[in-house]
N, CA, C and O atoms as a MOPAC input file, in Angstrom:
PM7 MOZYME 1SCF
protein

 N    -11.21600 1   -24.28800 1     1.39900 1
 C    -10.86600 1   -22.97800 1     1.93300 1
 C    -11.04300 1   -21.91800 1     0.85900 1
 O    -11.01000 1   -22.22200 1    -0.33300 1
 N    -11.22700 1   -20.69400 1     1.27600 1
 C    -11.45300 1   -19.57200 1     0.36300 1
 C    -10.10200 1   -18.99500 1    -0.03500 1
 O     -9.27800 1   -18.71300 1     0.83500 1
 N     -9.85100 1   -18.81000 1    -1.34500 1
 C     -8.56100 1   -18.23200 1    -1.75300 1
 C     -8.44200 1   -16.78900 1    -1.28200 1
 O     -9.42500 1   -16.04900 1    -1.25500 1
 N     -7.23500 1   -16.40200 1    -0.91400 1
 C     -7.03100 1   -15.03200 1    -0.43500 1
 C     -6.97800 1   -14.07200 1    -1.61200 1
 O     -6.60900 1   -14.47200 1    -2.71600 1
 N     -7.34400 1   -12.79900 1    -1.39400 1
 C     -7.30400 1   -11.81300 1    -2.47600 1
 C     -5.88700 1   -11.58400 1    -2.99000 1
 O     -5.70200 1   -11.15500 1    -4.12900 1
 N     -4.88000 1   -11.87000 1    -2.15100 1
 C     -3.50200 1   -11.65000 1    -2.58900 1
 C     -3.07100 1   -12.68400 1    -3.62400 1
 O     -2.02500 1   -12.53000 1    -4.25300 1
 N     -3.86900 1   -13.73600 1    -3.80500 1
 C     -3.52800 1   -14.76000 1    -4.77700 1
 C     -4.03800 1   -14.44500 1    -6.16700 1
 O     -3.98500 1   -15.30000 1    -7.05000 1
 N     -4.52900 1   -13.24100 1    -6.37900 1
 C     -5.06500 1   -12.87200 1    -7.68300 1
 C     -3.93700 1   -12.65100 1    -8.68700 1
 O     -2.76000 1   -12.64500 1    -8.32700 1
 N     -4.30600 1   -12.47500 1    -9.91800 1
 C     -3.33400 1   -12.29300 1   -10.98900 1
 C     -2.58500 1   -10.97900 1   -10.80100 1
 O     -3.21400 1    -9.93500 1   -10.63100 1
 N     -1.24800 1   -11.01100 1   -10.82800 1
 C     -0.49800 1    -9.75600 1   -10.67100 1
 C     -0.81200 1    -8.79500 1   -11.81200 1
 O     -0.95900 1    -9.21000 1   -12.96200 1
 N     -0.91300 1    -7.52400 1   -11.49100 1
 C     -1.16400 1    -6.51900 1   -12.51800 1
 C     -2.62900 1    -6.38500 1   -12.90000 1
 O     -2.96700 1    -5.57500 1   -13.76200 1
 N     -3.50300 1    -7.16400 1   -12.27400 1
 C     -4.92900 1    -7.06300 1   -12.57900 1
 C     -5.51400 1    -5.83300 1   -11.88800 1
 O     -4.92000 1    -5.30600 1   -10.94800 1
 N     -6.63800 1    -5.39000 1   -12.33700 1
 C     -7.43100 1    -4.25500 1   -11.84300 1
 C     -6.73700 1    -3.26000 1   -10.91600 1
 O     -6.54700 1    -2.11100 1   -11.31500 1
 N     -6.35400 1    -3.63800 1    -9.71500 1
 C     -5.80100 1    -2.68000 1    -8.74700 1
 C     -4.28400 1    -2.82100 1    -8.63300 1
 O     -3.79400 1    -3.86000 1    -8.19100 1
 N     -3.53700 1    -1.79000 1    -9.02800 1
 C     -2.07900 1    -1.88200 1    -8.96700 1
 C     -1.52900 1    -1.73300 1    -7.56000 1
 O     -0.36900 1    -2.06800 1    -7.32300 1
 N     -2.32700 1    -1.23800 1    -6.61400 1
 C     -1.83100 1    -1.01800 1    -5.26000 1
 C     -2.20700 1    -2.17400 1    -4.35700 1
 O     -3.25300 1    -2.80100 1    -4.52300 1
 N     -1.33300 1    -2.44500 1    -3.39400 1
 C     -1.59500 1    -3.52200 1    -2.44600 1
 C     -2.73900 1    -3.12700 1    -1.52000 1
 O     -2.97700 1    -1.94200 1    -1.28700 1
 N     -3.44600 1    -4.12700 1    -0.99200 1
 C     -4.51000 1    -3.79600 1    -0.04400 1
 C     -3.92800 1    -3.15700 1     1.20800 1
 O     -2.75900 1    -3.35700 1     1.53600 1
 N     -4.75300 1    -2.39200 1     1.89700 1
 C     -4.29500 1    -1.68700 1     3.08400 1
 C     -3.86800 1    -2.64900 1     4.17700 1
 O     -2.94500 1    -2.35700 1     4.93800 1
 N     -4.53200 1    -3.79900 1     4.26100 1
 C     -4.18500 1    -4.78400 1     5.28200 1
 C     -3.69500 1    -6.04300 1     4.59100 1
 O     -4.24300 1    -6.45000 1     3.56600 1
 N     -2.65800 1    -6.66400 1     5.15100 1
 C     -2.18100 1    -7.90700 1     4.55400 1
 C     -2.93000 1    -9.07700 1     5.17400 1
 O     -3.61800 1    -8.91100 1     6.18100 1
 N     -2.80300 1   -10.25400 1     4.58300 1
 C     -3.50700 1   -11.40800 1     5.13000 1
 C     -2.51400 1   -12.41600 1     5.69600 1
 O     -2.52400 1   -13.58700 1     5.31600 1
 N     -1.66700 1   -11.96200 1     6.59300 1
 C     -0.73100 1   -12.85000 1     7.27900 1
 C     -1.33800 1   -13.36600 1     8.57700 1
 O     -0.65600 1   -14.04000 1     9.34800 1
 N     -2.59200 1   -13.06500 1     8.82900 1
 C     -3.25100 1   -13.54200 1    10.02800 1
 C     -3.26300 1   -12.48600 1    11.11100 1
 O     -2.71100 1   -11.39900 1    10.94000 1
 N     -3.89400 1   -12.81100 1    12.22500 1
 C     -3.98400 1   -11.84100 1    13.31900 1
 C     -2.62600 1   -11.58700 1    13.95700 1
 O     -1.73300 1   -12.42900 1    13.86300 1
 N     -2.46100 1   -10.43900 1    14.60400 1
 C     -1.18600 1   -10.12300 1    15.24500 1
 C     -0.78400 1   -11.14400 1    16.30000 1
 O      0.39700 1   -11.24900 1    16.63300 1
 N     -1.75000 1   -11.90400 1    16.83800 1
 C     -1.44000 1   -12.89900 1    17.86000 1
 C     -0.53700 1   -14.01000 1    17.32500 1
 O      0.03200 1   -14.77000 1    18.10900 1
 N     -0.39800 1   -14.11400 1    16.00000 1
 C      0.46700 1   -15.14300 1    15.42500 1
 C      1.94300 1   -14.78700 1    15.60000 1
 O      2.81600 1   -15.59700 1    15.28700 1
 N      2.22300 1   -13.59900 1    16.09100 1
 C      3.60500 1   -13.23800 1    16.37100 1
 C      4.32000 1   -12.56700 1    15.21600 1
 O      5.45100 1   -12.11300 1    15.38900 1
 N      3.70500 1   -12.48600 1    14.04100 1
 C      4.36200 1   -11.85700 1    12.89900 1
 C      3.58800 1   -10.61400 1    12.51500 1
 O      2.44400 1   -10.69800 1    12.06700 1
 N      4.20900 1    -9.46500 1    12.69200 1
 C      3.58700 1    -8.20200 1    12.29600 1
 C      4.48900 1    -7.58600 1    11.24700 1
 O      5.65000 1    -7.28200 1    11.52200 1
 N      3.96600 1    -7.39900 1    10.04600 1
 C      4.77400 1    -6.86200 1     8.96000 1
 C      4.89800 1    -5.35500 1     9.10400 1
 O      3.92800 1    -4.66300 1     9.41100 1
 N      6.09900 1    -4.86200 1     8.87900 1
 C      6.33400 1    -3.42700 1     8.91300 1
 C      5.66700 1    -2.77400 1     7.70600 1
 O      5.66600 1    -3.34000 1     6.61300 1
 N      5.10000 1    -1.58300 1     7.90200 1
 C      4.45800 1    -0.90200 1     6.77000 1
 C      5.45900 1    -0.25000 1     5.81000 1
 O      5.07200 1     0.18500 1     4.72500 1
 N      6.74300 1    -0.17700 1     6.19200 1
 C      7.72500 1     0.51200 1     5.35800 1
 C      7.88100 1    -0.08700 1     3.95700 1
 O      7.86000 1     0.66900 1     2.98500 1
 N      8.03600 1    -1.41300 1     3.80500 1
 C      8.14900 1    -1.95500 1     2.43600 1
 C      6.90900 1    -1.67000 1     1.59500 1
 O      7.01300 1    -1.39700 1     0.39900 1
 N      5.72900 1    -1.73400 1     2.22800 1
 C      4.49100 1    -1.42100 1     1.50500 1
 C      4.49100 1     0.03000 1     1.04900 1
 O      4.10400 1     0.33300 1    -0.08000 1
 N      4.92700 1     0.92500 1     1.93200 1
 C      4.97500 1     2.34900 1     1.59300 1
 C      5.92000 1     2.58600 1     0.41700 1
 O      5.59700 1     3.33700 1    -0.50300 1
 N      7.07700 1     1.94800 1     0.45100 1
 C      8.03300 1     2.12000 1    -0.65200 1
 C      7.45400 1     1.62800 1    -1.97100 1
 O      7.64700 1     2.26500 1    -3.00600 1
 N      6.74600 1     0.50000 1    -1.94500 1
 C      6.18500 1    -0.01200 1    -3.20000 1
 C      5.04900 1     0.87100 1    -3.70600 1
 O      4.89400 1     1.04400 1    -4.91500 1
 N      4.24600 1     1.43600 1    -2.78900 1
 C      3.16700 1     2.33600 1    -3.20700 1
 C      3.76000 1     3.58900 1    -3.84200 1
 O      3.27200 1     4.05900 1    -4.87000 1
 N      4.81300 1     4.12900 1    -3.22900 1
 C      5.45900 1     5.32100 1    -3.78800 1
 C      6.04100 1     5.01000 1    -5.16600 1
 O      5.95800 1     5.82800 1    -6.08300 1
 N      6.62500 1     3.83100 1    -5.30100 1
 C      7.18100 1     3.43300 1    -6.60300 1
 C      6.08000 1     3.35400 1    -7.66100 1
 O      6.25800 1     3.82500 1    -8.78400 1
 N      4.94300 1     2.75800 1    -7.29900 1
 C      3.82000 1     2.66700 1    -8.23700 1
 C      3.27700 1     4.05200 1    -8.58300 1
 O      2.91800 1     4.30900 1    -9.73200 1
 N      3.21600 1     4.94000 1    -7.59700 1
 C      2.72600 1     6.29800 1    -7.84700 1
 C      3.62200 1     7.01500 1    -8.85000 1
 O      3.13800 1     7.77600 1    -9.68900 1
 N      4.91400 1     6.77500 1    -8.76300 1
 C      5.85200 1     7.41500 1    -9.68200 1
 C      5.55700 1     7.09100 1   -11.13500 1
 O      5.80700 1     7.90500 1   -12.02400 1
 N      5.02100 1     5.89500 1   -11.37500 1
 C      4.70200 1     5.47600 1   -12.74600 1
 C      3.48200 1     6.21000 1   -13.29800 1
 O      3.25500 1     6.22000 1   -14.50800 1
 N      2.69800 1     6.82500 1   -12.41300 1
 C      1.47000 1     7.50100 1   -12.83900 1
 C      1.66500 1     8.99300 1   -13.07900 1
 O      0.76700 1     9.65100 1   -13.60500 1
 N      2.81300 1     9.53900 1   -12.70700 1
 C      3.03400 1    10.98700 1   -12.80900 1
 C      2.96700 1    11.46900 1   -14.25300 1
 O      2.20200 1    12.38100 1   -14.56800 1
 N      3.75800 1    10.86600 1   -15.13000 1
 C      3.81700 1    11.32700 1   -16.52200 1
 C      2.46200 1    11.20700 1   -17.23100 1
 O      2.01800 1    12.16700 1   -17.86100 1
 N      1.78600 1    10.02500 1   -17.14000 1
 C      0.46600 1     9.94400 1   -17.79100 1
 C     -0.54400 1    10.94500 1   -17.22200 1
 O     -1.38300 1    11.47300 1   -17.95100 1
 N     -0.45400 1    11.20000 1   -15.90800 1
 C     -1.35700 1    12.18400 1   -15.30000 1
 C     -1.07600 1    13.56400 1   -15.87100 1
 O     -1.99900 1    14.30300 1   -16.21300 1
 N      0.18800 1    13.90400 1   -15.97000 1
 C      0.57700 1    15.20500 1   -16.51600 1
 C      0.12300 1    15.34100 1   -17.97000 1
 O     -0.20600 1    16.43500 1   -18.42700 1
 N      0.11000 1    14.20300 1   -18.69600 1
 C     -0.31700 1    14.21100 1   -20.09700 1
 C     -1.84000 1    14.23700 1   -20.23600 1
 O     -2.35900 1    14.33000 1   -21.34800 1
 N     -2.56500 1    14.15500 1   -19.10200 1
 C     -4.01800 1    14.28600 1   -19.15800 1
 C     -4.80900 1    13.00500 1   -18.99500 1
 O     -6.02200 1    13.01100 1   -19.21000 1
 N     -4.16800 1    11.90400 1   -18.62400 1
 C     -4.88500 1    10.64200 1   -18.45000 1
 C     -5.72300 1    10.67600 1   -17.17200 1
 O     -5.19700 1    10.79600 1   -16.06500 1
 N     -7.04100 1    10.56700 1   -17.35600 1
 C     -7.93400 1    10.58900 1   -16.19500 1
 C     -7.79500 1     9.31800 1   -15.35900 1
 O     -7.86200 1     9.37500 1   -14.13100 1
 N     -7.60200 1     8.17700 1   -16.01300 1
 C     -7.46400 1     6.92900 1   -15.24800 1
 C     -6.17400 1     6.93800 1   -14.43000 1
 O     -6.15900 1     6.47500 1   -13.28900 1
 N     -5.09100 1     7.46400 1   -15.00800 1
 C     -3.83300 1     7.56900 1   -14.25800 1
 C     -3.99900 1     8.53000 1   -13.09100 1
 O     -3.44400 1     8.30800 1   -12.01500 1
 N     -4.76200 1     9.59700 1   -13.30200 1
 C     -5.00300 1    10.55600 1   -12.22700 1
 C     -5.75600 1     9.88700 1   -11.07200 1
 O     -5.43900 1    10.12000 1    -9.90500 1
 N     -6.74800 1     9.05900 1   -11.39800 1
 C     -7.50200 1     8.35300 1   -10.35200 1
 C     -6.60800 1     7.36600 1    -9.61200 1
 O     -6.69000 1     7.25300 1    -8.38900 1
 N     -5.74900 1     6.64700 1   -10.34900 1
 C     -4.82300 1     5.71200 1    -9.69500 1
 C     -3.85900 1     6.46300 1    -8.78800 1
 O     -3.53100 1     5.99500 1    -7.69800 1
 N     -3.40700 1     7.62900 1    -9.24100 1
 C     -2.49900 1     8.44800 1    -8.43800 1
 C     -3.19900 1     8.92400 1    -7.16100 1
 O     -2.60900 1     8.91100 1    -6.08000 1
 N     -4.46000 1     9.34100 1    -7.29500 1
 C     -5.22500 1     9.76500 1    -6.11400 1
 C     -5.34700 1     8.62200 1    -5.11100 1
 O     -5.14000 1     8.81400 1    -3.91200 1
 N     -5.69000 1     7.41100 1    -5.61500 1
 C     -5.80600 1     6.25400 1    -4.71900 1
 C     -4.46600 1     5.94400 1    -4.07200 1
 O     -4.40600 1     5.58400 1    -2.89700 1
 N     -3.39200 1     6.08400 1    -4.84000 1
 C     -2.05700 1     5.84700 1    -4.29600 1
 C     -1.70900 1     6.82800 1    -3.19400 1
 O     -1.10700 1     6.45200 1    -2.18800 1
 N     -2.08600 1     8.08300 1    -3.37800 1
 C     -1.81600 1     9.10700 1    -2.36000 1
 C     -2.57900 1     8.78700 1    -1.07800 1
 O     -2.03200 1     8.89700 1     0.01900 1
 N     -3.83400 1     8.39300 1    -1.21700 1
 C     -4.64000 1     8.03700 1    -0.04300 1
 C     -4.01500 1     6.84400 1     0.68000 1
 O     -3.90200 1     6.83600 1     1.90600 1
 N     -3.61400 1     5.84000 1    -0.09800 1
 C     -2.99200 1     4.64300 1     0.47600 1
 C     -1.67000 1     5.00400 1     1.15500 1
 O     -1.39100 1     4.53600 1     2.25900 1
 N     -0.85900 1     5.83100 1     0.50200 1
 C      0.43300 1     6.23000 1     1.06800 1
 C      0.24000 1     7.00000 1     2.37000 1
 O      0.99600 1     6.80700 1     3.32300 1
 N     -0.75900 1     7.86500 1     2.41700 1
 C     -1.01000 1     8.62600 1     3.65500 1
 C     -1.34600 1     7.68500 1     4.80700 1
 O     -0.87600 1     7.87900 1     5.92800 1
 N     -2.16000 1     6.66500 1     4.53100 1
 C     -2.51200 1     5.69400 1     5.57000 1
 C     -1.27000 1     4.93500 1     6.03200 1
 O     -1.09000 1     4.69900 1     7.22700 1
 N     -0.41500 1     4.55400 1     5.08100 1
 C      0.80800 1     3.83100 1     5.43700 1
 C      1.77000 1     4.71500 1     6.22200 1
 O      2.44800 1     4.23300 1     7.12900 1
 N      1.83900 1     5.99300 1     5.88800 1
 C      2.69400 1     6.92200 1     6.64000 1
 C      2.20200 1     7.00000 1     8.07900 1
 O      3.00400 1     7.01100 1     9.01300 1
 N      0.87800 1     7.05500 1     8.26000 1
 C      0.33700 1     7.07000 1     9.63100 1
 C      0.73800 1     5.80200 1    10.38000 1
 O      1.08800 1     5.86200 1    11.55900 1
 N      0.68700 1     4.63900 1     9.69000 1
 C      1.10100 1     3.38400 1    10.31900 1
 C      2.58800 1     3.42300 1    10.68100 1
 O      2.98100 1     2.97200 1    11.75700 1
 N      3.40600 1     3.96100 1     9.78100 1
 C      4.84600 1     4.06300 1    10.03800 1
 C      5.11300 1     4.95500 1    11.24800 1
 O      5.95000 1     4.62800 1    12.08900 1
 N      4.40700 1     6.07600 1    11.33600 1
 C      4.57900 1     6.97600 1    12.48000 1
 C      4.17000 1     6.29200 1    13.77900 1
 O      4.84400 1     6.43200 1    14.80000 1
 N      3.06900 1     5.55600 1    13.73800 1
 C      2.61200 1     4.84300 1    14.93500 1
 C      3.64700 1     3.80200 1    15.35400 1
 O      3.92100 1     3.63800 1    16.54200 1
 N      4.22100 1     3.09700 1    14.37400 1
 C      5.25100 1     2.09300 1    14.67800 1
 C      6.48400 1     2.75700 1    15.28500 1
 O      7.06700 1     2.23800 1    16.23700 1
 N      6.87900 1     3.90100 1    14.73600 1
 C      8.03700 1     4.63200 1    15.25700 1
 C      7.78900 1     5.06200 1    16.69800 1
 O      8.67500 1     4.94800 1    17.54500 1
 N      6.58300 1     5.55500 1    16.97600 1
 C      6.25100 1     5.96800 1    18.34300 1
 C      6.25300 1     4.78400 1    19.29700 1
 O      6.73100 1     4.89500 1    20.42600 1
 N      5.71400 1     3.63600 1    18.84400 1
 C      5.72700 1     2.43200 1    19.69000 1
 C      7.16100 1     2.01000 1    19.99400 1
 O      7.48300 1     1.67200 1    21.13300 1
 N      8.02100 1     2.03000 1    18.97600 1
 C      9.41800 1     1.62000 1    19.15600 1
 C     10.17300 1     2.58900 1    20.05000 1
 O     11.08200 1     2.18000 1    20.77300 1
 N      9.81300 1     3.86500 1    20.01500 1
 C     10.49400 1     4.86800 1    20.83500 1
 C     10.16800 1     4.67700 1    22.31300 1
 O     10.96900 1     5.02700 1    23.17900 1
 N      8.99500 1     4.12200 1    22.59900 1
 C      8.58700 1     3.91700 1    23.99500 1
 C      9.23200 1     2.69700 1    24.62100 1
 O      9.25500 1     2.57300 1    25.84500 1
 N      9.75900 1     1.79000 1    23.80500 1
 C     10.34500 1     0.55500 1    24.35900 1
 C     11.82100 1     0.70500 1    24.63200 1
 O     12.46200 1    -0.23700 1    25.09700 1

């Protein structure tokens, strides 16, 4: 079997989690809430603020990627909230 990308070394290359998890298709009955992912992305973004302010270009790029990822997760959270409101 092919190893999943989530099995990589922690702290390597990309500090942010992938946009989609590999828990399998939704038909398996387990759908992970995007809220914990959003909280961890925001926490990681917080670590990039000071270096970005100090002029680190790499920290600025990581912060930009974090913002893009957080925006996508916020959209997922809103969609989940709307789905839950209809039930």
